[in-house]
Backbone as CSV, one residue per row, in Angstrom:
resi,resn,N_x,N_y,N_z,CA_x,CA_y,CA_z,C_x,C_y,C_z
1,UNK,-109.375,-165.091,-56.785,-110.696,-165.593,-56.419,-110.749,-167.089,-56.695
2,UNK,-111.441,-167.872,-55.840,-111.525,-169.307,-56.079,-112.202,-169.601,-57.410
3,UNK,-111.696,-170.632,-58.089,-112.288,-171.044,-59.341,-112.651,-172.518,-59.266
4,UNK,-113.559,-172.951,-60.147,-114.054,-174.322,-60.100,-112.978,-175.310,-60.511
5,UNK,-112.652,-176.314,-59.673,-111.633,-177.290,-60.035,-112.160,-178.297,-61.044
6,UNK,-111.214,-178.978,-61.706,-111.605,-179.968,-62.694,-111.069,-181.343,-62.341
7,UNK,-110.886,-181.605,-61.050,-110.424,-182.906,-60.615,-111.533,-183.934,-60.798
8,UNK,-111.190,-185.104,-61.328,-112.173,-186.168,-61.478,-112.513,-186.758,-60.118
9,UNK,-113.599,-187.530,-60.074,-113.996,-188.147,-58.813,-112.898,-189.069,-58.290
10,UNK,-112.279,-189.841,-59.183,-111.225,-190.754,-58.738,-110.015,-189.992,-58.217
11,UNK,-109.682,-188.848,-58.848,-108.568,-188.031,-58.366,-108.876,-187.451,-56.994
12,UNK,-110.127,-187.010,-56.798,-110.511,-186.449,-55.512,-110.420,-187.495,-54.406
13,UNK,-110.909,-188.712,-54.709,-110.842,-189.783,-53.717,-109.400,-190.099,-53.392
14,UNK,-108.548,-190.188,-54.433,-107.138,-190.487,-54.210,-106.441,-189.393,-53.435
15,UNK,-106.736,-188.133,-53.759,-106.115,-187.022,-53.054,-106.544,-186.989,-51.601
16,UNK,-107.832,-187.299,-51.345,-108.325,-187.321,-49.976,-107.598,-188.381,-49.160
17,UNK,-107.342,-189.526,-49.782,-106.628,-190.598,-49.092,-105.198,-190.174,-48.783
18,UNK,-104.565,-189.495,-49.747,-103.185,-189.060,-49.530,-103.086,-188.050,-48.401
19,UNK,-104.134,-187.232,-48.218,-104.068,-186.172,-47.226,-104.359,-186.641,-45.811
20,UNK,-104.901,-187.836,-45.654,-105.175,-188.308,-44.297,-103.881,-188.354,-43.502
21,UNK,-103.935,-187.857,-42.306,-102.734,-187.813,-41.485,-101.979,-186.509,-41.619
22,UNK,-102.417,-185.621,-42.519,-101.744,-184.347,-42.719,-102.633,-183.175,-42.338
23,UNK,-103.771,-183.434,-41.738,-104.645,-182.356,-41.275,-105.460,-181.710,-42.377
24,UNK,-105.507,-182.308,-43.558,-106.263,-181.721,-44.654,-107.633,-182.353,-44.747
25,UNK,-108.594,-181.594,-45.261,-109.943,-182.105,-45.462,-110.428,-181.700,-46.828
26,UNK,-111.398,-182.423,-47.354,-112.002,-182.108,-48.638,-113.333,-181.435,-48.362
27,UNK,-113.514,-180.190,-48.807,-114.733,-179.474,-48.479,-115.387,-178.875,-49.697
28,UNK,-116.638,-178.487,-49.555,-117.391,-177.916,-50.666,-117.264,-176.401,-50.665
29,UNK,-117.267,-175.818,-51.844,-117.251,-174.379,-52.024,-118.385,-174.032,-52.974
30,UNK,-118.831,-172.791,-52.943,-119.998,-172.461,-53.754,-119.730,-172.539,-55.247
31,UNK,-118.479,-172.669,-55.670,-118.179,-172.817,-57.084,-117.527,-174.157,-57.380
32,UNK,-117.591,-175.106,-56.463,-116.995,-176.402,-56.744,-116.363,-177.013,-55.518
33,UNK,-115.363,-177.858,-55.745,-114.703,-178.581,-54.673,-113.299,-178.042,-54.473
34,UNK,-112.913,-177.902,-53.226,-111.574,-177.450,-52.882,-110.906,-178.491,-52.004
35,UNK,-109.596,-178.453,-51.980,-108.822,-179.234,-51.025,-108.286,-178.256,-49.984
36,UNK,-108.560,-178.577,-48.715,-108.194,-177.647,-47.651,-107.278,-178.298,-46.625
37,UNK,-106.293,-177.547,-46.203,-105.490,-177.886,-45.045,-105.786,-176.826,-43.982
38,UNK,-105.147,-176.898,-42.866,-105.423,-175.915,-41.815,-105.142,-174.497,-42.300
39,UNK,-104.038,-174.301,-43.024,-103.624,-172.954,-43.435,-103.465,-172.800,-44.938
40,UNK,-103.918,-173.779,-45.692,-103.756,-173.746,-47.153,-105.066,-174.148,-47.817
41,UNK,-105.397,-173.481,-48.912,-106.512,-173.903,-49.748,-106.004,-174.117,-51.168
42,UNK,-106.382,-175.234,-51.757,-106.043,-175.534,-53.144,-107.324,-175.565,-53.961
43,UNK,-107.377,-174.765,-55.019,-108.503,-174.759,-55.940,-107.955,-174.990,-57.343
44,UNK,-108.614,-175.832,-58.104,-108.074,-176.174,-59.420,-109.156,-176.155,-60.482
45,UNK,-108.848,-175.548,-61.613,-109.725,-175.563,-62.789,-108.889,-175.967,-63.985
46,UNK,-109.283,-177.084,-64.601,-108.534,-177.606,-65.732,-107.067,-177.776,-65.342
47,UNK,-106.164,-177.105,-66.044,-104.737,-177.307,-65.783,-104.134,-176.213,-64.918
48,UNK,-104.950,-175.341,-64.336,-104.448,-174.240,-63.507,-104.868,-174.454,-62.053
49,UNK,-103.898,-174.386,-61.151,-104.161,-174.546,-59.720,-103.871,-173.236,-58.989
50,UNK,-104.701,-172.944,-57.998,-104.507,-171.779,-57.134,-104.245,-172.284,-55.718
51,UNK,-103.043,-172.030,-55.205,-102.677,-172.397,-53.845,-102.674,-171.117,-53.017
52,UNK,-103.588,-171.045,-52.044,-103.750,-169.824,-51.252,-103.245,-170.027,-49.833
53,UNK,-102.325,-169.165,-49.405,-101.857,-169.167,-48.018,-102.940,-168.523,-47.168
54,UNK,-103.344,-169.202,-46.097,-104.496,-168.729,-45.331,-104.241,-168.859,-43.836
55,UNK,-103.293,-168.068,-43.351,-103.020,-167.987,-41.913,-103.119,-166.509,-41.517
56,UNK,-104.319,-165.946,-41.592,-104.481,-164.490,-41.494,-104.076,-163.894,-40.163
57,UNK,-104.234,-164.649,-39.079,-103.917,-164.087,-37.759,-102.451,-163.706,-37.634
58,UNK,-101.602,-164.333,-38.433,-100.162,-164.045,-38.373,-99.646,-163.416,-39.659
59,UNK,-100.553,-162.971,-40.535,-100.180,-162.439,-41.846,-99.348,-163.453,-42.621
60,UNK,-99.780,-164.714,-42.535,-99.138,-165.821,-43.248,-97.676,-166.017,-42.847
61,UNK,-97.394,-165.814,-41.556,-96.050,-166.092,-41.057,-95.725,-167.559,-41.259
62,UNK,-94.473,-167.832,-41.599,-94.072,-169.156,-42.057,-93.488,-170.009,-40.935
63,UNK,-93.956,-171.250,-40.847,-93.401,-172.247,-39.940,-93.127,-173.509,-40.750
64,UNK,-92.430,-174.470,-40.137,-92.159,-175.731,-40.824,-93.451,-176.479,-41.119
65,UNK,-94.392,-176.469,-40.172,-95.660,-177.168,-40.376,-96.468,-176.522,-41.503
66,UNK,-96.486,-175.199,-41.531,-97.155,-174.459,-42.606,-96.514,-174.835,-43.945
67,UNK,-95.190,-174.923,-43.959,-94.475,-175.308,-45.173,-94.798,-176.720,-45.623
68,UNK,-94.981,-177.624,-44.660,-95.355,-178.994,-45.013,-96.713,-179.017,-45.695
69,UNK,-97.652,-178.192,-45.201,-98.969,-178.114,-45.820,-98.870,-177.518,-47.227
70,UNK,-97.998,-176.545,-47.382,-97.786,-175.944,-48.697,-97.270,-176.997,-49.681
71,UNK,-96.301,-177.787,-49.236,-95.763,-178.839,-50.095,-96.842,-179.857,-50.460
72,UNK,-97.694,-180.219,-49.494,-98.791,-181.151,-49.766,-99.727,-180.590,-50.836
73,UNK,-100.021,-179.300,-50.743,-100.934,-178.676,-51.710,-100.321,-178.653,-53.104
74,UNK,-99.049,-178.279,-53.184,-98.378,-178.235,-54.486,-98.304,-179.636,-55.086
75,UNK,-97.959,-180.620,-54.263,-97.884,-182.006,-54.733,-99.239,-182.481,-55.232
76,UNK,-100.306,-182.140,-54.500,-101.656,-182.533,-54.908,-102.064,-181.849,-56.207
77,UNK,-101.655,-180.588,-56.381,-101.968,-179.867,-57.613,-101.323,-180.550,-58.810
78,UNK,-100.053,-180.904,-58.678,-99.352,-181.570,-59.776,-99.977,-182.935,-60.050
79,UNK,-100.298,-183.667,-58.977,-100.938,-184.982,-59.143,-102.298,-184.852,-59.815
80,UNK,-102.961,-183.715,-59.622,-104.262,-183.480,-60.231,-104.190,-182.944,-61.644
81,UNK,-102.985,-182.873,-62.210,-102.835,-182.466,-63.597,-102.545,-181.001,-63.827
82,UNK,-102.160,-180.264,-62.786,-101.861,-178.839,-62.962,-100.658,-178.657,-63.874
83,UNK,-100.776,-177.720,-64.803,-99.666,-177.363,-65.677,-99.172,-175.953,-65.395
84,UNK,-99.807,-175.283,-64.445,-99.350,-173.986,-63.947,-99.980,-173.782,-62.577
85,UNK,-99.209,-173.197,-61.652,-99.665,-173.003,-60.271,-99.531,-171.540,-59.888
86,UNK,-100.613,-170.977,-59.377,-100.588,-169.624,-58.815,-100.526,-169.744,-57.297
87,UNK,-99.609,-169.008,-56.680,-99.485,-168.971,-55.223,-99.910,-167.580,-54.765
88,UNK,-100.888,-167.515,-53.876,-101.428,-166.233,-53.425,-101.505,-166.183,-51.907
89,UNK,-101.492,-164.973,-51.373,-101.712,-164.770,-49.953,-103.010,-164.021,-49.748
90,UNK,-103.015,-163.111,-48.783,-104.204,-162.305,-48.520,-104.002,-160.905,-49.081
91,UNK,-105.016,-160.074,-48.968,-104.897,-158.692,-49.428,-103.867,-157.930,-48.607
92,UNK,-103.774,-158.243,-47.307,-102.837,-157.529,-46.428,-101.405,-158.022,-46.556
93,UNK,-101.245,-159.322,-46.835,-99.897,-159.872,-46.857,-99.829,-161.146,-47.666
94,UNK,-98.861,-161.205,-48.559,-98.509,-162.480,-49.185,-97.925,-163.367,-48.090
95,UNK,-96.894,-162.898,-47.422,-96.355,-163.527,-46.214,-95.326,-162.580,-45.612
96,UNK,-95.339,-162.497,-44.279,-94.365,-161.648,-43.585,-93.107,-162.419,-43.190
97,UNK,-92.932,-163.605,-43.733,-91.717,-164.371,-43.455,-91.859,-165.254,-42.235
98,UNK,-90.729,-165.634,-41.674,-90.698,-166.613,-40.588,-91.487,-166.141,-39.370
99,UNK,-92.230,-167.060,-38.788,-92.965,-166.799,-37.557,-91.992,-166.455,-36.435
100,UNK,-92.396,-165.578,-35.538,-91.512,-165.191,-34.433,-91.091,-166.387,-33.594
101,UNK,-91.965,-167.385,-33.513,-91.644,-168.574,-32.730,-90.406,-169.276,-33.273
102,UNK,-90.174,-169.131,-34.580,-88.994,-169.750,-35.184,-87.728,-169.113,-34.620
103,UNK,-87.762,-167.792,-34.422,-86.577,-167.092,-33.934,-86.369,-167.266,-32.434
104,UNK,-87.462,-167.459,-31.689,-87.324,-167.595,-30.239,-86.951,-169.005,-29.819
105,UNK,-87.164,-169.990,-30.716,-86.799,-171.367,-30.385,-85.287,-171.525,-30.383
106,UNK,-84.743,-172.410,-29.544,-83.301,-172.671,-29.559,-82.850,-173.100,-30.945
107,UNK,-81.667,-172.665,-31.339,-81.166,-172.961,-32.671,-81.179,-174.458,-32.943
108,UNK,-80.842,-175.263,-31.947,-80.737,-176.711,-32.142,-82.085,-177.386,-32.369
109,UNK,-83.190,-176.698,-32.032,-84.514,-177.312,-32.189,-85.318,-176.691,-33.322
110,UNK,-84.741,-175.731,-34.037,-85.479,-175.094,-35.122,-85.628,-176.056,-36.290
111,UNK,-86.839,-176.120,-36.831,-87.108,-177.006,-37.957,-86.701,-176.342,-39.264
112,UNK,-86.155,-177.102,-40.170,-85.825,-176.590,-41.491,-87.107,-176.493,-42.323
113,UNK,-87.420,-175.297,-42.838,-88.686,-175.125,-43.568,-88.600,-175.652,-44.990
114,UNK,-88.281,-176.931,-45.151,-88.023,-177.479,-46.476,-89.259,-177.466,-47.361
115,UNK,-90.453,-177.497,-46.764,-91.665,-177.499,-47.570,-91.801,-176.284,-48.451
116,UNK,-91.271,-175.157,-48.012,-91.380,-173.925,-48.781,-90.509,-173.944,-50.033
117,UNK,-89.614,-174.894,-50.134,-88.702,-174.957,-51.271,-89.193,-175.898,-52.365
118,UNK,-90.413,-176.392,-52.246,-90.888,-177.464,-53.125,-91.140,-177.026,-54.555
119,UNK,-91.309,-175.739,-54.812,-91.620,-175.301,-56.166,-90.501,-175.630,-57.147
120,UNK,-89.278,-175.724,-56.641,-88.154,-176.066,-57.515,-88.329,-177.447,-58.127
121,UNK,-88.935,-178.338,-57.367,-89.075,-179.726,-57.815,-90.457,-180.038,-58.384
122,UNK,-91.337,-179.057,-58.433,-92.712,-179.318,-58.866,-92.789,-179.662,-60.347
123,UNK,-91.892,-179.101,-61.128,-91.862,-179.425,-62.548,-92.852,-178.669,-63.402
124,UNK,-93.573,-177.703,-62.816,-94.519,-176.894,-63.586,-94.283,-175.416,-63.265
125,UNK,-94.610,-174.516,-64.195,-94.424,-173.086,-63.937,-95.285,-172.616,-62.765
126,UNK,-94.771,-171.632,-62.030,-95.502,-171.073,-60.897,-95.487,-169.558,-60.975
127,UNK,-96.581,-168.957,-60.534,-96.741,-167.499,-60.548,-97.162,-167.051,-59.162
128,UNK,-96.434,-166.129,-58.567,-96.818,-165.555,-57.281,-97.736,-164.375,-57.519
129,UNK,-98.866,-164.335,-56.811,-99.797,-163.207,-56.858,-99.668,-162.477,-55.525
130,UNK,-98.986,-161.337,-55.534,-98.578,-160.680,-54.289,-99.360,-159.401,-54.044
131,UNK,-100.004,-159.335,-52.875,-100.610,-158.107,-52.369,-100.006,-157.824,-51.004
132,UNK,-99.912,-156.565,-50.634,-99.426,-156.227,-49.303,-97.979,-156.629,-49.080
133,UNK,-97.694,-157.108,-47.874,-96.318,-157.377,-47.468,-95.791,-158.703,-48.004
134,UNK,-94.587,-158.662,-48.557,-93.825,-159.871,-48.888,-92.451,-159.651,-48.269
135,UNK,-92.300,-160.157,-47.062,-91.132,-159.836,-46.238,-90.296,-161.090,-46.006
136,UNK,-88.973,-160.945,-46.086,-88.085,-162.056,-45.756,-88.430,-163.304,-46.531
137,UNK,-88.732,-164.382,-45.798,-89.080,-165.642,-46.439,-90.285,-165.537,-47.346
138,UNK,-91.198,-164.622,-47.046,-92.350,-164.419,-47.921,-91.924,-163.896,-49.283
139,UNK,-90.995,-162.952,-49.299,-90.450,-162.441,-50.557,-89.673,-163.549,-51.270
140,UNK,-88.933,-164.340,-50.505,-88.157,-165.429,-51.105,-89.061,-166.482,-51.727
141,UNK,-90.194,-166.759,-51.103,-91.154,-167.692,-51.684,-91.647,-167.158,-53.024
142,UNK,-91.981,-165.871,-53.066,-92.417,-165.268,-54.327,-91.307,-165.347,-55.376
143,UNK,-90.072,-165.076,-54.962,-88.944,-165.107,-55.888,-88.669,-166.506,-56.424
144,UNK,-89.066,-167.530,-55.674,-88.845,-168.897,-56.140,-89.828,-169.297,-57.228
145,UNK,-90.858,-168.478,-57.436,-91.799,-168.721,-58.529,-91.186,-168.244,-59.848
146,UNK,-91.695,-168.756,-60.951,-91.197,-168.343,-62.263,-91.510,-166.881,-62.541
147,UNK,-92.687,-166.435,-62.115,-93.133,-165.071,-62.358,-93.755,-164.511,-61.087
148,UNK,-93.724,-163.180,-60.948,-94.395,-162.499,-59.844,-95.308,-161.427,-60.425
149,UNK,-96.589,-161.523,-60.113,-97.562,-160.482,-60.454,-97.921,-159.777,-59.144
150,UNK,-97.827,-158.463,-59.128,-98.012,-157.726,-57.880,-99.156,-156.730,-57.971
151,UNK,-99.910,-156.615,-56.886,-100.856,-155.526,-56.709,-100.038,-154.252,-56.435
152,UNK,-100.555,-153.073,-56.772,-99.825,-151.839,-56.448,-99.497,-151.696,-54.966
153,UNK,-100.245,-152.397,-54.102,-100.002,-152.322,-52.656,-98.808,-153.155,-52.209
154,UNK,-98.256,-153.976,-53.082,-97.203,-154.912,-52.689,-95.952,-154.176,-52.217
155,UNK,-95.348,-154.724,-51.162,-94.114,-154.185,-50.607,-93.162,-155.344,-50.349
156,UNK,-91.933,-155.218,-50.849,-90.967,-156.305,-50.775,-89.752,-155.890,-49.952
157,UNK,-89.273,-156.792,-49.093,-88.065,-156.485,-48.318,-87.410,-157.756,-47.821
158,UNK,-86.103,-157.636,-47.529,-85.301,-158.724,-46.963,-84.598,-158.171,-45.721
159,UNK,-85.276,-158.160,-44.559,-84.754,-157.486,-43.359,-83.923,-158.376,-42.436
160,UNK,-83.498,-159.550,-42.906,-82.881,-160.535,-42.008,-81.640,-160.012,-41.293
161,UNK,-80.838,-159.167,-41.947,-79.603,-158.679,-41.319,-79.907,-157.944,-40.014
162,UNK,-81.021,-157.222,-39.966,-81.389,-156.504,-38.745,-81.711,-157.460,-37.602
163,UNK,-81.966,-158.730,-37.931,-82.247,-159.753,-36.928,-81.008,-160.586,-36.600
164,UNK,-79.889,-160.190,-37.191,-78.647,-160.892,-36.917,-78.405,-162.110,-37.781
165,UNK,-79.171,-162.261,-38.873,-78.995,-163.395,-39.782,-78.962,-162.869,-41.216
166,UNK,-78.991,-163.761,-42.181,-79.093,-163.377,-43.581,-80.229,-164.182,-44.218
167,UNK,-80.724,-163.778,-45.384,-81.766,-164.561,-46.049,-81.323,-166.007,-46.233
168,UNK,-82.231,-166.934,-45.941,-81.865,-168.343,-45.965,-82.585,-169.180,-46.991
169,UNK,-83.418,-168.559,-47.831,-84.146,-169.302,-48.860,-83.818,-168.768,-50.252
170,UNK,-82.606,-168.232,-50.396,-82.140,-167.803,-51.705,-82.409,-166.359,-52.056
171,UNK,-82.864,-165.551,-51.112,-83.248,-164.178,-51.422,-82.173,-163.364,-52.102
172,UNK,-80.972,-163.362,-51.539,-79.892,-162.566,-52.116,-79.546,-163.068,-53.512
173,UNK,-79.516,-164.388,-53.667,-79.169,-164.961,-54.976,-80.224,-164.621,-56.024
174,UNK,-81.484,-164.753,-55.668,-82.558,-164.434,-56.609,-82.507,-162.959,-57.017
175,UNK,-82.376,-162.069,-56.029,-82.377,-160.644,-56.326,-81.168,-160.275,-57.177
176,UNK,-79.997,-160.838,-56.845,-78.792,-160.544,-57.621,-78.948,-160.974,-59.076
177,UNK,-79.565,-162.122,-59.301,-79.745,-162.601,-60.663,-80.798,-161.805,-61.425
178,UNK,-81.794,-161.306,-60.712,-82.863,-160.565,-61.371,-82.511,-159.096,-61.585
179,UNK,-81.859,-158.488,-60.595,-81.663,-157.036,-60.631,-80.212,-156.606,-60.465
180,UNK,-79.300,-157.557,-60.271,-77.892,-157.212,-60.129,-77.422,-157.211,-58.681
181,UNK,-76.122,-157.350,-58.506,-75.562,-157.464,-57.150,-75.691,-156.175,-56.352
182,UNK,-75.665,-155.016,-57.009,-75.797,-153.763,-56.272,-77.165,-153.659,-55.619
183,UNK,-78.204,-154.002,-56.360,-79.552,-153.971,-55.798,-79.678,-154.994,-54.679
184,UNK,-79.113,-156.178,-54.890,-79.177,-157.214,-53.859,-78.482,-156.757,-52.584
185,UNK,-77.301,-156.191,-52.706,-76.595,-155.704,-51.511,-77.388,-154.613,-50.820
186,UNK,-77.945,-153.700,-51.607,-78.719,-152.599,-51.035,-79.904,-153.131,-50.237
187,UNK,-80.671,-154.049,-50.819,-81.846,-154.563,-50.132,-81.479,-155.381,-48.901
188,UNK,-80.438,-156.200,-49.002,-80.087,-157.084,-47.887,-79.362,-156.328,-46.781
189,UNK,-78.418,-155.467,-47.121,-77.639,-154.773,-46.098,-78.446,-153.707,-45.367
190,UNK,-79.385,-153.067,-46.059,-80.177,-152.012,-45.426,-81.563,-152.477,-45.020
191,UNK,-82.065,-153.546,-45.651,-83.420,-154.011,-45.366,-84.499,-153.098,-45.901
192,UNK,-84.143,-152.227,-46.842,-85.121,-151.240,-47.303,-86.291,-151.901,-48.024
193,UNK,-87.427,-151.234,-47.970,-88.664,-151.739,-48.567,-88.787,-151.209,-49.992
194,UNK,-89.112,-152.104,-50.915,-89.273,-151.744,-52.328,-90.737,-151.919,-52.701
195,UNK,-91.341,-150.871,-53.228,-92.735,-150.940,-53.654,-92.887,-151.640,-54.989
196,UNK,-94.133,-151.907,-55.369,-94.407,-152.670,-56.584,-93.864,-151.985,-57.828
197,UNK,-94.067,-150.676,-57.953,-93.620,-149.971,-59.158,-92.107,-150.026,-59.290
198,UNK,-91.389,-149.787,-58.182,-89.927,-149.855,-58.232,-89.458,-151.273,-58.505
199,UNK,-90.130,-152.253,-57.878,-89.750,-153.650,-58.096,-89.868,-154.020,-59.568
200,UNK,-90.903,-153.517,-60.245,-91.057,-153.783,-61.672,-89.939,-153.126,-62.467
201,UNK,-89.592,-151.896,-62.101,-88.518,-151.185,-62.792,-87.186,-151.897,-62.630
202,UNK,-86.954,-152.460,-61.440,-85.699,-153.159,-61.158,-85.651,-154.556,-61.779
203,UNK,-86.775,-155.054,-62.241,-86.818,-156.397,-62.803,-87.027,-157.486,-61.776
204,UNK,-87.476,-157.101,-60.569,-87.710,-158.079,-59.506,-89.052,-158.787,-59.670
205,UNK,-89.982,-158.167,-60.367,-91.298,-158.771,-60.585,-91.641,-158.687,-62.062
206,UNK,-92.631,-159.465,-62.482,-92.998,-159.547,-63.893,-93.875,-158.384,-64.334
207,UNK,-94.897,-158.081,-63.520,-95.824,-157.028,-63.891,-96.609,-156.558,-62.668
208,UNK,-97.167,-155.354,-62.774,-98.043,-154.809,-61.742,-99.475,-154.868,-62.276
209,UNK,-100.366,-155.510,-61.524,-101.759,-155.640,-61.929,-102.542,-154.383,-61.566
210,UNK,-103.704,-154.246,-62.135,-104.607,-153.179,-61.725,-105.031,-153.446,-60.280
211,UNK,-105.295,-152.392,-59.502,-105.650,-152.593,-58.094,-106.783,-153.592,-57.903
212,UNK,-106.588,-154.537,-57.013,-107.620,-155.500,-56.676,-107.787,-156.647,-57.657
213,UNK,-106.928,-156.742,-58.663,-107.088,-157.785,-59.689,-105.912,-158.748,-59.732
214,UNK,-105.059,-158.739,-58.724,-103.797,-159.473,-58.846,-104.008,-160.974,-59.036
215,UNK,-104.964,-161.572,-58.307,-105.174,-163.015,-58.443,-105.768,-163.339,-59.804
216,UNK,-106.762,-162.573,-60.251,-107.334,-162.798,-61.573,-106.276,-162.638,-62.667
217,UNK,-105.408,-161.639,-62.512,-104.347,-161.429,-63.495,-103.377,-162.599,-63.512
218,UNK,-102.976,-163.048,-62.329,-102.049,-164.176,-62.243,-102.686,-165.448,-62.807
219,UNK,-103.971,-165.655,-62.543,-104.661,-166.826,-63.086,-104.739,-166.771,-64.611
220,UNK,-104.929,-165.582,-65.157,-104.962,-165.432,-66.610,-103.600,-165.757,-67.213
221,UNK,-102.534,-165.309,-66.550,-101.181,-165.635,-67.002,-100.959,-167.145,-66.937
222,UNK,-101.364,-167.742,-65.811,-101.198,-169.189,-65.640,-101.977,-169.958,-66.694
223,UNK,-103.188,-169.501,-67.000,-104.011,-170.186,-67.992,-103.349,-170.138,-69.369
224,UNK,-102.757,-169.001,-69.693,-102.072,-168.900,-70.993,-100.878,-169.851,-71.051
225,UNK,-100.110,-169.916,-69.969,-98.958,-170.815,-69.933,-99.412,-172.265,-70.007
226,UNK,-100.467,-172.596,-69.255,-100.942,-173.976,-69.194,-101.424,-174.472,-70.548
227,UNK,-101.792,-173.559,-71.445,-102.280,-173.951,-72.762,-101.191,-173.919,-73.835
228,UNK,-99.949,-173.665,-73.431,-98.826,-173.753,-74.359,-98.337,-175.198,-74.420
229,UNK,-97.604,-175.590,-75.478,-97.053,-176.943,-75.553,-96.167,-177.245,-74.341
230,UNK,-96.435,-178.362,-73.694,-95.748,-178.692,-72.440,-94.243,-178.759,-72.617
231,UNK,-93.778,-179.432,-73.658,-92.338,-179.600,-73.856,-91.656,-178.255,-74.095
232,UNK,-92.302,-177.369,-74.853,-91.716,-176.057,-75.120,-91.641,-175.218,-73.847
233,UNK,-92.673,-175.295,-72.999,-92.656,-174.576,-71.727,-91.517,-175.078,-70.852
234,UNK,-91.356,-176.398,-70.774,-90.284,-176.971,-69.963,-88.920,-176.545,-70.485
235,UNK,-88.750,-176.557,-71.805,-87.473,-176.155,-72.393,-87.202,-174.675,-72.152
236,UNK,-88.233,-173.838,-72.254,-88.066,-172.405,-72.025,-87.668,-172.121,-70.578
237,UNK,-88.284,-172.852,-69.633,-87.916,-172.670,-68.220,-86.462,-173.080,-67.986
238,UNK,-86.061,-174.184,-68.622,-84.667,-174.613,-68.472,-83.715,-173.611,-69.107
239,UNK,-84.077,-173.079,-70.262,-83.235,-172.097,-70.935,-83.075,-170.838,-70.094
240,UNK,-84.151,-170.433,-69.403,-84.080,-169.236,-68.556,-83.092,-169.418,-67.413
241,UNK,-82.908,-170.657,-66.980,-81.977,-170.910,-65.875,-80.520,-170.873,-66.313
242,UNK,-80.280,-170.777,-67.608,-78.910,-170.798,-68.128,-78.186,-169.472,-67.948
243,UNK,-78.877,-168.455,-67.425,-78.258,-167.128,-67.296,-77.062,-167.128,-66.361
244,UNK,-76.932,-168.147,-65.516,-75.794,-168.211,-64.607,-74.545,-168.760,-65.291
245,UNK,-74.687,-169.286,-66.500,-73.544,-169.823,-67.240,-72.842,-168.719,-68.022
246,UNK,-71.611,-168.978,-68.406,-70.930,-168.080,-69.333,-71.714,-168.068,-70.639
247,UNK,-71.732,-166.925,-71.335,-72.570,-166.770,-72.510,-72.335,-167.848,-73.574
248,UNK,-71.098,-168.182,-73.928,-70.924,-169.235,-74.942,-71.536,-170.568,-74.510
249,UNK,-71.378,-170.914,-73.230,-71.959,-172.167,-72.729,-73.481,-172.107,-72.744
250,UNK,-74.034,-170.961,-72.364,-75.492,-170.806,-72.349,-76.063,-170.910,-73.756
251,UNK,-75.380,-170.308,-74.735,-75.860,-170.362,-76.111,-75.836,-171.791,-76.651
252,UNK,-74.776,-172.534,-76.320,-74.708,-173.925,-76.771,-75.829,-174.762,-76.138
253,UNK,-76.055,-174.547,-74.828,-77.105,-175.299,-74.141,-78.480,-174.951,-74.684
254,UNK,-78.682,-173.676,-75.002,-79.968,-173.254,-75.562,-80.203,-173.884,-76.938
255,UNK,-79.163,-173.931,-77.739,-79.279,-174.574,-79.052,-79.610,-176.065,-78.910
256,UNK,-79.002,-176.697,-77.901,-79.287,-178.109,-77.655,-80.753,-178.309,-77.291
257,UNK,-81.302,-177.405,-76.474,-82.711,-177.490,-76.112,-83.606,-177.319,-77.341
258,UNK,-83.253,-176.364,-78.206,-84.031,-176.137,-79.414,-84.003,-177.371,-80.317
259,UNK,-82.820,-177.944,-80.477,-82.699,-179.139,-81.312,-83.487,-180.311,-80.727
260,UNK,-83.493,-180.400,-79.387,-84.253,-181.463,-78.738,-85.750,-181.296,-78.982
261,UNK,-86.218,-180.034,-78.952,-87.631,-179.770,-79.241,-87.975,-180.193,-80.665
262,UNK,-87.110,-179.834,-81.585,-87.366,-180.175,-82.989,-87.356,-181.682,-83.208
263,UNK,-86.550,-182.365,-82.383,-86.463,-183.813,-82.523,-87.513,-184.548,-81.683
264,UNK,-88.270,-183.751,-80.916,-89.325,-184.352,-80.087,-88.836,-184.993,-78.818
265,UNK,-87.650,-184.558,-78.333,-87.104,-185.180,-77.113,-86.767,-184.155,-76.055
266,UNK,-87.419,-182.976,-76.083,-87.161,-181.934,-75.089,-87.713,-182.367,-73.752
267,UNK,-87.225,-181.744,-72.639,-87.718,-182.120,-71.311,-89.217,-181.906,-71.202
268,UNK,-89.926,-182.875,-70.598,-91.377,-182.772,-70.459,-91.739,-182.170,-69.126
């Protein structure tokens, strides 16, 4: 649910100036001020930002232009002081992945959806709030977040092989790291759909929310993270990424992060 943002007047003016030329507008909401693009809404309260995908006619199907708007929203959230970002879709779909127009366009003219990859560089924790379908690129977008909170209605799949391609936004890699290579092969080679309860059991998502509360639950998680010490959160996120290293190397790197925190020089 939209929450009241805490952007100052000067931040709002600056953000409005930055958005000119990108199709975004600054509009009023009954609980405060929001930043709106054609298919994205950004709402911010204190250090927590809610970025909502809002292309309902296509169940939030992904295009390069949609991705550019997503990147603009995430960038604006960070510029506005966000220390945690929740990414949400609609009740019916988080996102059904790439728009059909992407597949029908000639390969040489297809745009690279680089905007959808911006969470890696945002520098703040992100939580996906997933209801309904999270298919292909939509599932990969959720997987690129630090945490995934799912409504019981959530359904996850990577059906790209049936279309003659493979996941292109890290889906197989994310699933393999979260749930193991066998699960990744099963999901990618067969395209089977995994429900929220199974996804939680497999370790693909963080938690299953009570029905109809997924955004509120994700916002509560984000608020708790946003109120933790910034340097410790950054160090913890970096430490979590060490799982791809050999255990002795990961342990040494983790100790280095701990020592940096104690010395006051951990990543901010």
